C-alpha positions as CSV (number, residue, x, y, z in Angstrom):
1,M,64.0,93.4,159.8
2,V,66.6,90.1,160.2
3,F,69.3,92.8,159.9
4,S,67.5,95.4,162.6
5,L,66.8,92.5,165.1
6,C,70.7,91.3,164.9
7,L,72.0,94.8,165.3
8,I,69.2,95.6,168.4
9,L,70.8,92.6,170.2
10,I,74.5,93.4,169.3
11,I,74.5,96.5,170.8
12,V,72.8,95.1,174.0
13,L,74.8,91.9,174.0
14,G,77.9,94.0,173.5
15,C,77.2,96.6,176.0
16,E,76.8,94.4,179.0
17,N,79.6,92.3,177.8
18,E,81.8,95.5,177.7
19,K,80.5,96.6,181.8
20,K,83.2,93.7,182.5
21,H,86.2,95.7,181.4
22,D,87.4,99.1,182.4
23,L,85.9,101.4,179.8
24,K,89.1,103.4,179.9
25,K,91.8,101.2,178.9
26,T,94.3,104.0,178.6
27,A,96.5,105.0,180.7
28,S,97.5,108.4,180.0
29,S,100.0,108.5,183.3
30,S,101.5,105.0,182.4
31,P,104.6,105.0,179.4
32,P,103.3,105.0,175.9
33,L,102.6,101.3,174.7
34,F,104.9,102.1,171.4
35,T,108.0,103.8,170.5
36,L,109.3,105.4,167.1
37,M,112.6,103.5,166.8
38,D,115.6,106.1,165.2
39,E,116.8,104.8,162.2
40,E,120.5,105.1,163.5
41,E,119.8,102.6,166.2
42,T,117.6,100.8,163.5
43,N,120.2,100.6,160.7
44,I,116.7,100.7,158.6
45,H,117.4,103.9,156.1
46,F,114.5,103.7,153.6
47,Q,111.7,105.8,152.3
48,N,109.1,105.4,149.6
49,N,110.3,108.2,147.4
50,L,108.2,109.9,144.8
51,V,109.6,112.2,142.4
52,E,106.5,113.9,140.5
53,G,107.1,115.2,136.5
54,L,105.2,116.0,133.8
55,N,104.9,111.9,132.7
56,A,104.5,111.0,136.8
57,N,101.7,112.9,138.5
58,V,98.4,112.6,140.1
59,L,96.3,113.9,137.3
60,M,98.1,111.3,134.8
61,Y,97.2,108.6,137.2
62,E,95.4,108.5,139.8
63,Y,96.6,105.7,142.1
64,L,100.0,107.7,142.1
65,Y,100.1,108.4,145.7
66,N,98.8,104.7,147.1
67,G,102.2,103.9,148.1
68,G,104.1,100.9,149.0
69,G,103.9,97.7,150.9
70,V,105.5,95.8,153.5
71,A,106.3,91.6,154.2
72,A,107.8,90.8,157.1
73,G,108.2,87.3,157.9
74,D,112.0,85.1,158.3
75,F,113.6,84.9,155.5
76,N,117.1,83.0,156.7
77,G,115.6,80.9,159.3
78,D,117.3,82.5,162.1
79,E,114.0,82.9,164.0
80,L,114.3,86.3,163.8
81,V,111.9,88.4,162.1
82,D,112.7,90.1,158.6
83,I,111.4,93.4,157.0
84,Y,111.1,93.8,153.2
85,F,109.9,96.9,152.0
86,T,108.6,98.8,148.4
87,S,109.6,101.2,146.5
88,N,107.2,103.2,143.5
89,M,110.0,104.3,142.0
90,G,113.2,103.8,143.7
91,D,114.9,99.8,144.8
92,N,112.7,98.4,147.2
93,K,114.9,97.1,150.5
94,L,115.5,93.6,152.6
95,Y,116.8,94.0,156.3
96,I,117.5,91.1,158.0
97,N,117.0,91.7,161.9
98,Q,120.3,90.5,164.3
99,G,118.1,90.8,167.0
100,D,117.7,93.8,169.4
101,F,116.3,95.7,166.8
102,K,119.4,96.3,165.1
103,F,119.3,95.1,160.8
104,I,121.5,94.5,158.2
105,D,120.8,96.0,154.7
106,A,121.0,92.9,152.3
107,T,119.2,94.1,149.4
108,K,122.0,93.5,147.0
109,I,123.4,90.4,148.6
110,S,119.6,88.6,148.5
111,N,118.9,90.1,144.5
112,V,115.4,91.5,145.6
113,A,115.6,95.1,144.6
114,G,113.1,94.3,141.9
115,R,113.4,96.5,138.4
116,S,114.5,100.0,138.8
117,G,112.2,102.8,137.8
118,P,108.4,102.3,138.2
119,W,106.1,101.0,139.3
120,K,106.4,98.4,142.2
121,T,103.2,97.7,144.7
122,G,102.6,95.2,146.4
123,I,105.1,92.6,148.4
124,S,103.8,88.7,149.5
125,A,105.3,86.6,151.5
126,A,105.1,82.9,151.2
127,D,106.5,79.4,150.6
128,I,105.1,79.7,147.1
129,N,107.2,76.2,146.0
130,G,106.8,74.4,149.6
131,D,110.6,73.8,150.6
132,N,110.4,75.6,153.8
133,K,111.4,78.9,153.3
134,L,109.9,82.1,152.5
135,D,109.7,83.5,149.1
136,L,108.7,86.9,147.5
137,Y,105.7,87.5,145.3
138,L,106.2,91.3,143.7
139,C,103.4,93.2,141.9
140,Y,104.0,96.2,139.1
141,S,101.3,98.5,137.9
142,G,101.4,101.9,136.9
143,A,101.3,103.5,132.7
144,L,103.8,100.9,131.4
145,P,104.5,98.8,128.9
146,P,103.4,95.2,129.4
147,E,107.0,93.5,129.7
148,K,107.9,96.2,132.6
149,R,104.4,95.3,134.5
150,K,105.3,92.2,134.4
151,N,105.3,90.9,138.6
152,Q,108.6,89.4,139.5
153,V,108.4,86.0,141.6
154,F,111.9,85.8,144.3
155,I,112.4,81.6,144.9
156,N,114.7,81.5,148.5
157,I,117.2,79.3,147.3
158,G,119.1,79.4,150.8
159,N,121.4,81.3,152.9
160,D,125.3,82.3,151.7
161,E,128.1,81.5,154.4
162,N,127.0,85.0,156.2
163,G,123.6,83.7,156.8
164,M,122.1,86.0,154.4
165,P,119.1,84.7,151.8
166,L,119.9,84.2,148.3
167,F,117.0,84.7,145.4
168,E,116.3,83.3,142.0
169,E,113.7,85.3,140.3
170,R,111.6,82.7,138.4
171,G,108.2,83.9,137.9
172,E,108.2,83.4,133.9
173,A,109.0,79.3,134.6
174,L,106.3,79.2,137.5
175,G,103.4,81.1,135.1
176,L,103.1,83.9,137.6
177,A,104.5,86.7,135.6
178,S,101.3,88.5,134.8
179,P,101.7,92.2,132.8
180,A,98.3,92.8,134.7
181,F,98.1,96.1,136.8
182,S,98.4,94.4,140.0
183,N,98.0,95.8,143.4
184,Q,98.8,92.8,145.3
185,S,98.9,89.2,145.7
186,Y,97.3,86.4,148.1
187,F,98.6,83.0,148.9
188,L,95.9,80.5,149.5
189,D,95.0,76.9,149.3
190,Y,91.3,77.0,148.3
191,D,90.9,73.5,146.9
192,H,93.1,71.3,150.1
193,D,95.5,70.1,148.0
194,Q,98.2,71.2,150.2
195,D,99.8,73.5,148.4
196,L,99.1,77.1,147.5
197,D,97.3,79.0,145.4
198,M,97.4,82.4,144.5
199,I,94.4,85.4,143.8
200,L,95.9,88.0,142.0
201,L,94.1,91.7,142.8
202,N,94.4,94.1,139.7
203,H,92.9,96.5,138.6
204,N,91.7,99.3,136.0
205,P,94.5,102.0,135.5
206,K,92.0,104.4,134.5
207,S,89.5,106.9,136.0
208,L,85.8,105.1,136.6
209,P,83.9,106.0,133.5
210,V,80.1,107.6,133.1
211,L,78.3,104.5,133.2
212,N,74.6,103.8,132.7
213,E,73.0,99.9,133.0
214,V,73.9,98.7,129.2
215,S,77.8,100.0,129.4
216,T,78.0,98.5,132.9
217,A,76.4,95.0,132.0
218,K,79.3,94.8,129.4
219,L,81.6,95.7,131.5
220,L,80.9,93.1,134.4
221,E,80.4,90.7,131.8
222,K,83.6,90.9,130.0
223,D,86.9,88.5,131.7
224,D,90.2,91.2,131.3
225,P,92.7,89.4,132.8
226,L,95.0,92.5,132.6
227,Q,92.5,94.5,134.9
228,G,90.4,92.0,136.9
229,V,90.7,89.7,139.5
230,R,92.6,86.1,138.7
231,L,92.8,83.3,140.9
232,F,95.7,80.8,139.7
233,E,96.0,77.0,140.9
234,Q,99.4,75.7,141.4
235,D,99.6,72.0,140.1
236,N,103.0,70.0,139.8
237,G,104.4,73.3,140.5
238,T,103.5,75.9,138.2
239,F,100.0,77.8,138.1
240,K,97.2,78.6,135.7
241,D,94.7,81.0,136.0
242,I,91.5,79.4,136.4
243,T,89.1,82.7,137.3
244,V,86.5,82.4,134.9
245,K,86.1,78.2,135.7
246,A,86.2,79.4,139.3
247,G,83.3,81.7,138.7
248,I,84.9,84.3,139.6
249,S,84.3,87.9,138.2
250,G,87.7,89.0,136.2
251,S,86.0,92.2,134.7
252,A,87.6,95.2,133.8
253,L,85.3,97.2,136.0
254,T,87.9,96.5,139.0
255,Y,89.3,99.0,141.3
256,G,90.8,96.2,144.0
257,L,92.9,97.9,146.8
258,G,92.1,95.2,149.3
259,I,91.2,91.2,149.3
260,G,90.2,89.8,152.8
261,I,90.7,85.8,153.4
262,S,89.0,83.9,156.1
263,D,86.5,81.2,156.7
264,L,83.6,83.3,156.9
265,N,81.3,80.4,157.1
266,N,82.5,78.2,159.3
267,D,82.6,75.0,156.5
268,G,85.8,74.8,156.9
269,W,87.0,76.3,153.4
270,V,88.8,80.0,153.0
271,D,86.3,82.3,151.3
272,F,87.3,86.2,150.4
273,Y,86.5,89.6,150.4
274,V,87.2,92.1,147.8
275,S,87.6,95.9,148.4
276,N,86.8,97.9,145.1
277,D,87.6,102.1,144.8
278,Y,85.1,104.1,143.5
279,T,81.3,103.2,142.7
280,V,82.2,99.6,141.8
281,P,80.9,97.2,144.4
282,D,82.7,94.7,146.8
283,Y,82.5,91.2,146.1
284,L,81.7,88.2,149.0
285,Y,83.2,85.0,147.8
286,I,81.9,82.2,149.3
287,N,84.4,78.6,148.5
288,N,81.7,75.9,147.3
289,A,84.0,73.1,148.3
290,N,84.0,72.1,144.7
291,G,86.5,74.6,142.8
292,T,84.4,77.2,142.7
293,F,82.9,80.5,144.7
294,T,79.8,82.1,144.7
295,N,79.3,85.7,145.3
296,Q,77.0,86.3,148.0
297,L,77.3,90.0,149.3
298,N,74.0,91.3,148.2
299,E,72.4,88.4,150.3
300,S,75.0,88.6,153.5
301,V,75.7,92.6,153.4
302,G,73.2,95.5,154.2
303,H,75.2,98.1,152.8
304,T,79.4,98.5,151.9
305,S,82.2,101.3,151.8
306,H,82.1,103.5,148.9
307,F,85.5,103.8,148.0
308,S,86.7,100.4,149.6
309,M,90.5,100.8,150.7
310,G,92.0,98.1,152.1
311,N,90.4,95.3,154.4
312,D,90.8,92.8,157.7
313,I,89.1,90.4,158.7
314,S,89.6,88.8,162.6
315,D,87.1,88.0,165.4
316,I,86.8,91.3,166.8
317,N,84.3,89.8,169.9
318,N,85.3,86.5,170.8
319,D,82.2,84.9,169.2
320,G,84.1,82.3,167.1
321,H,82.8,84.1,164.2
322,Q,85.4,85.9,161.2
323,D,84.0,89.8,161.1
324,I,84.8,91.8,158.4
325,L,86.7,95.3,158.4
326,T,86.5,97.7,155.0
327,L,88.4,101.2,155.4
328,D,86.9,104.2,153.3
329,M,87.9,108.3,153.2
330,L,85.2,110.0,155.7
331,P,87.5,112.4,157.8
332,E,87.7,112.5,161.3
333,D,86.4,116.4,162.3
334,N,83.8,118.3,160.1
335,H,85.9,120.8,158.9
336,R,87.8,118.1,156.3
337,Q,84.5,116.6,155.6
338,K,83.5,120.1,154.6
339,L,86.7,120.8,152.8
340,L,87.1,117.6,150.9
341,L,84.8,116.2,147.7
342,A,81.7,114.3,149.1
343,P,80.7,111.1,147.7
344,D,77.9,111.0,144.8
345,N,74.6,112.6,144.9
346,Y,71.4,111.1,145.2
347,E,71.1,110.7,141.4
348,K,74.2,108.6,141.2
349,F,73.3,106.7,143.6
350,D,70.1,105.7,142.4
351,L,71.7,105.1,139.0
352,N,74.2,102.7,140.7
353,L,71.6,100.9,141.9
354,R,70.2,100.5,138.9
355,T,73.0,99.3,137.1
356,G,73.4,96.4,139.9
357,F,75.8,98.0,142.3
358,H,75.5,97.5,146.2
359,Y,74.3,100.1,148.8
360,Q,77.6,102.2,149.3
361,Y,78.0,104.7,152.0
362,M,81.5,107.0,152.3
363,R,82.8,105.8,155.8
364,N,84.7,102.7,157.1
365,M,82.6,99.7,158.0
366,L,83.0,97.5,160.6
367,Q,80.7,94.0,159.4
368,L,79.7,91.7,162.3
369,N,79.4,88.0,161.9
370,N,76.0,86.5,163.0
371,G,76.6,83.3,162.3
372,N,73.8,82.8,159.6
373,G,75.0,83.7,156.7
374,T,74.4,87.5,157.0
375,F,76.9,90.3,158.4
376,S,75.5,93.7,160.6
377,E,77.3,96.7,160.0
378,I,78.3,98.4,163.7
379,G,81.3,100.6,162.4
380,Q,79.8,103.9,163.8
381,F,78.3,102.2,167.0
382,S,82.0,100.6,167.2
383,G,83.7,104.5,167.0
384,I,85.7,103.4,164.1
385,S,84.0,104.4,161.0
386,N,86.0,108.1,160.5
387,T,90.0,107.6,160.3
388,D,90.3,110.0,156.7
389,W,92.0,108.8,153.7
390,S,92.7,105.5,155.2
391,W,94.5,102.4,153.8
392,V,95.8,99.7,156.4
393,A,93.5,97.7,158.4
394,L,95.5,95.6,160.7
395,L,93.4,93.9,163.5
396,A,95.5,92.3,166.1
397,D,95.6,92.1,170.1
398,Y,98.2,95.0,170.8
399,D,98.0,95.4,174.2
400,N,97.8,91.5,174.8
401,D,94.7,91.7,176.5
402,G,92.8,89.2,174.4
403,W,90.9,91.2,172.5
404,K,91.7,92.7,169.1
405,D,92.5,96.2,168.7
406,L,92.4,98.1,165.0
407,F,95.8,100.1,163.4
408,V,94.8,102.3,160.6
409,T,97.5,104.0,157.7
410,N,96.0,107.1,156.9
411,G,97.3,110.2,155.1
412,Y,97.2,111.0,151.1
413,Y,99.9,113.0,149.7
414,R,98.0,115.4,147.5
415,D,94.9,116.4,148.5
416,Y,93.2,116.2,145.0
417,T,89.4,116.4,146.1
418,N,90.2,119.3,148.1
419,L,87.3,121.6,147.1
420,D,89.4,124.8,147.4
421,F,92.2,123.1,145.0
422,I,89.1,122.3,142.8
423,N,88.1,125.8,142.5
424,Y,91.4,126.8,142.0
425,M,92.4,124.4,139.5
426,E,88.9,125.7,137.9
427,N,89.8,129.3,137.8
428,Y,93.5,128.3,137.0
429,V,92.3,127.0,133.9
430,Q,90.3,128.9,132.4
431,S,92.8,131.9,132.9
432,K,95.5,130.0,130.7
433,G,92.5,129.6,127.8
434,R,94.6,126.6,127.0
435,L,97.1,124.6,129.0
436,K,100.8,123.5,128.2
437,R,102.7,120.5,129.4
438,E,104.5,122.5,132.2
439,D,101.6,124.4,133.4
440,V,100.0,120.7,135.2
441,L,103.1,120.8,137.4
442,E,102.0,124.3,138.4
443,I,98.5,122.9,138.8
444,I,100.3,119.9,141.2
445,N,102.6,122.0,143.1
446,Q,99.1,124.0,144.7
447,M,97.8,120.5,145.7
448,P,97.8,120.7,149.6
449,S,99.0,117.4,151.4
450,S,96.8,115.6,154.3
451,N,100.3,114.6,156.3
452,L,97.9,113.2,159.4
453,S,98.8,110.6,162.0
454,N,97.6,106.9,161.9
455,Y,95.3,105.4,164.0
456,L,95.1,103.3,166.9
457,F,92.1,101.5,168.5
458,L,91.8,99.6,171.6
459,N,89.0,97.1,171.7
460,L,87.1,97.8,174.8
461,G,85.9,94.0,175.3
462,G,83.7,93.4,172.4
463,T,82.1,95.7,170.1
464,S,83.4,99.3,171.2
465,F,87.1,100.8,170.4
466,E,88.9,103.9,171.9
467,N,90.7,106.1,170.0
468,T,94.4,105.6,171.7
469,T,96.4,106.9,169.1
470,K,98.5,109.9,170.8
471,E,98.1,108.1,174.6
472,L,99.9,105.1,173.0
473,G,103.0,107.0,171.0
474,L,101.7,106.8,167.3
475,D,100.6,110.4,166.8
476,Q,103.6,111.6,164.6
477,A,101.9,112.9,161.1
478,A,102.9,111.2,157.7
479,N,101.6,110.2,154.5
480,S,100.9,106.3,155.5
481,N,100.2,103.3,153.2
482,G,101.5,99.8,153.9
483,A,101.9,98.1,156.8
484,A,103.0,95.3,159.0
485,Y,102.7,93.4,162.3
486,A,105.4,91.5,163.8
487,D,107.6,90.7,167.0
488,L,110.3,91.7,166.3
489,D,112.2,91.2,169.1
490,N,110.6,87.8,170.1
491,D,109.2,89.6,173.3
492,G,105.8,88.5,173.2
493,D,104.5,91.4,171.9
494,L,103.4,93.3,167.9
495,D,105.8,95.5,166.7
496,L,104.6,98.0,164.2
497,I,105.9,98.8,160.4
498,V,105.0,101.4,158.7
499,N,105.4,102.2,155.6
500,N,105.6,106.4,154.4
501,I,105.8,108.4,151.2
502,N,108.7,111.1,151.1
503,K,109.6,110.1,154.9
504,P,111.4,107.4,156.7
505,A,109.3,104.1,158.0
506,F,108.3,104.3,160.8
507,I,109.1,101.3,162.9
508,Y,107.3,101.0,166.3
509,R,108.7,99.2,169.4
510,N,105.5,97.4,171.1
511,E,106.5,98.2,175.2
512,S,103.7,95.7,176.0
513,Q,106.9,93.3,177.7
514,N,107.0,95.8,180.6
515,T,103.1,95.2,181.9
516,T,102.0,91.8,183.7
517,K,100.1,91.0,180.5
518,N,100.5,87.4,179.5
519,Y,100.8,86.0,175.8
520,V,101.5,82.9,173.7
521,K,102.7,82.2,169.8
522,V,101.8,79.8,167.9
523,K,104.2,78.8,165.0
524,L,102.0,76.4,162.7
525,T,104.1,73.5,160.4
526,G,102.1,72.1,157.5
527,E,102.3,68.8,155.8
528,G,102.7,68.6,151.9
529,K,103.9,71.9,150.2
530,N,101.6,74.3,152.3
531,T,104.4,74.4,155.3
532,S,103.0,77.6,157.0
533,G,99.5,76.2,157.3
534,I,98.2,79.2,155.4
535,G,94.5,78.8,156.4
536,S,93.8,76.9,159.2
537,R,92.4,78.0,162.3
538,V,93.8,78.4,165.4
539,V,91.2,78.5,168.7
540,L,92.3,79.1,172.3
541,Y,89.9,78.1,174.8
542,N,90.1,79.2,178.6
543,N,87.5,79.8,181.6
544,N,84.6,79.5,179.4
545,S,86.0,82.0,176.8
546,E,87.7,81.7,173.4
547,Q,89.8,83.4,170.8
548,S,90.7,82.5,167.4
549,L,93.3,83.6,165.2
550,E,93.8,82.4,161.3
551,Q,96.5,81.7,159.9
552,I,96.5,84.2,156.4
553,P,99.7,86.3,156.7
554,N,99.0,88.3,153.1
555,R,96.4,90.8,154.4
556,G,95.6,95.1,155.6
557,Y,97.0,96.8,152.4
558,L,99.8,95.5,149.9
559,S,101.3,93.8,152.9
560,T,102.5,90.7,154.7
561,V,102.4,90.1,158.8
562,S,104.4,87.4,160.3
563,N,103.2,84.0,159.9
564,I,104.0,83.5,164.0
565,L,100.4,84.0,165.5
566,N,100.3,86.2,168.8
567,F,97.6,85.3,171.5
568,G,97.7,88.4,174.0
569,L,96.1,85.8,177.8
570,G,95.8,89.5,179.9
571,Q,96.2,87.6,183.5
572,V,96.0,84.1,182.0
573,N,98.9,81.8,183.3
574,T,97.5,78.5,181.7
575,I,95.2,77.7,178.9
576,D,92.8,75.5,179.0
577,S,93.3,74.0,175.7
578,L,94.6,75.2,171.9
579,V,92.4,73.6,169.3
580,I,94.1,73.6,166.2
581,D,91.4,73.0,162.6
582,W,94.3,72.4,159.8
583,N,93.4,73.9,156.3
584,S,93.6,70.1,155.0
585,G,90.4,69.1,157.5
586,K,93.1,67.6,159.9
587,R,92.7,69.0,164.0
588,Q,94.7,68.6,166.9
589,V,94.2,70.1,170.6
590,L,97.0,70.9,173.2
591,L,95.8,71.0,176.7
592,D,97.0,73.0,179.9
593,V,99.7,75.6,177.9
594,K,101.7,77.4,179.4
595,A,101.9,81.2,178.9
596,N,104.9,83.2,177.9
597,Q,106.1,80.3,175.1
598,L,106.2,79.9,171.6
599,V,104.5,76.7,170.7
600,T,105.3,74.7,167.6
601,I,102.4,72.5,166.2
602,D,103.4,70.3,163.6
603,E,100.3,69.0,161.9
604,K,102.0,65.9,161.0
605,N,100.7,64.9,164.9
606,A,96.9,65.4,163.9
607,Q,94.1,63.4,163.4
608,R,91.7,63.7,160.1
609,S,88.6,65.8,161.6
610,T,85.2,64.1,161.2
611,K,83.3,67.9,162.0
612,I,84.7,71.1,161.4
613,K,84.7,73.4,164.4
614,T,82.4,75.9,165.0
615,S,81.4,78.3,167.9
616,P,79.1,77.3,171.2
617,S,77.5,80.3,170.5
618,S,75.0,80.7,168.1
619,T,73.5,84.3,168.9
620,F,70.8,84.9,166.4
621,E,70.1,81.7,165.3
622,E,66.6,81.9,167.0
623,I,65.2,85.0,164.8
624,A,63.6,84.3,162.4
């Protein structure tokens, strides 16, 4: 009943709010917001090439086409954002920004290509050792022996004489060379001791088995360091696994594809949401502020995505509460919906509920934070529920109007759930009687490819979005996976970097600088070893309205965005105030901040806060 009443109020309030904005923000007569840069101009010559074979194919490893990641960050300290790409089977690449969208390949000099061969996955950029230089954490997975799956940590040791960053691999020494089946790492300071801890998102490399209530219970209870989610605490410069102690499920029944970190209940302590593929339930871990977490998914969320992919967390309607977006695989048009294999039937749905799983439906979910510990799911109402086989969700203000928009990467290199292909495969197997190894490649070559465009939805001023992909210049067909946003040319708007399978990476230049919209960028300098202020929240107040951004660069899918926070201001020239609630519990306030500048904020100037900031509006508290 509470969820229903909340949803009614959301729709009413959302519609009232959006009457104040143009319902059609797209200006088809204007130039596109994004320009796809030519690789000859940028000197970024990277593509994630997959070579299929008898031992490397989707029938042997279902995550073969899950793609690689992107990390955006200033690795050489010159105030320009650099780019790192992961390649599943080839060498990773580091490109150093020279300004004006010109880059230099510094991979060999920097020694960050990773081990040759498969299977590299996600990449995180963070100052792991607290020396004010961005380091890299590289994940591995795949059907490989443990020594080839050990994750790598590239510690930044400074620049050479030409300003190129140099790195040393120190995974073993730090206690972070996990041989798990890893997708991505996420750095945070969960215990407020001013150094970075790490969540490692792992997955079961085998297909989801047929489950019953007894087998499911056993799998959920058994801790598995190679397949389950892990929490590593940093203590005196090294890391130790405290997953069980912290109350986190490290079960082998994990198919994690994304983690979103955020202070979801505004108590000053970061929580996190785990997206799980297949019918395995997602997790919503609330930080108990005592070193432990509690999964509150069932109490907080009515239903989730079925095949949960990447996710993101941000405040979409500027009410001071962080909202959760998870991606799934539901196609946009009816033809592809009928062409691809549908989710479980009613009997399987009922079995999942009886085994303790949650209500799950195959579409993107937008969980609007009610501010009282519950969420109302509004994905269909908001217009973002159907984006096909999706990976990255990145909520950010791409047009600098003060509202967070949504970028989604999309595509699967081969549609192995295509019903026509499944029918072909069944007939092929029956005709052969007994398959030979070489028959596998023949089957794979008949799989169709999705090769669809990505999506960009503009926020209409609250809880509704409009698909403006084509109008804004992002309708190039590809099979895209990891992505990141960053202001690559320091002009005050967010550019996009996209990692594609068997196609050159996309570098999109944002042209918002050609409009009259203003911005302000915020750089946080933290105390202790949390030098970027990871976990802090910045709230912008102006004329009885607010925006908030959290300093959580590891987000989306397999990727890391820039750690410079970017606020769009529309026509605002001076901000009433910026309030910084540091992860440590300190607070500071800046008044009358001018637009169109980078503001550097140092935690050493902050004061200990006696009360954590919460939104003045608690819209749904009065509902019983």
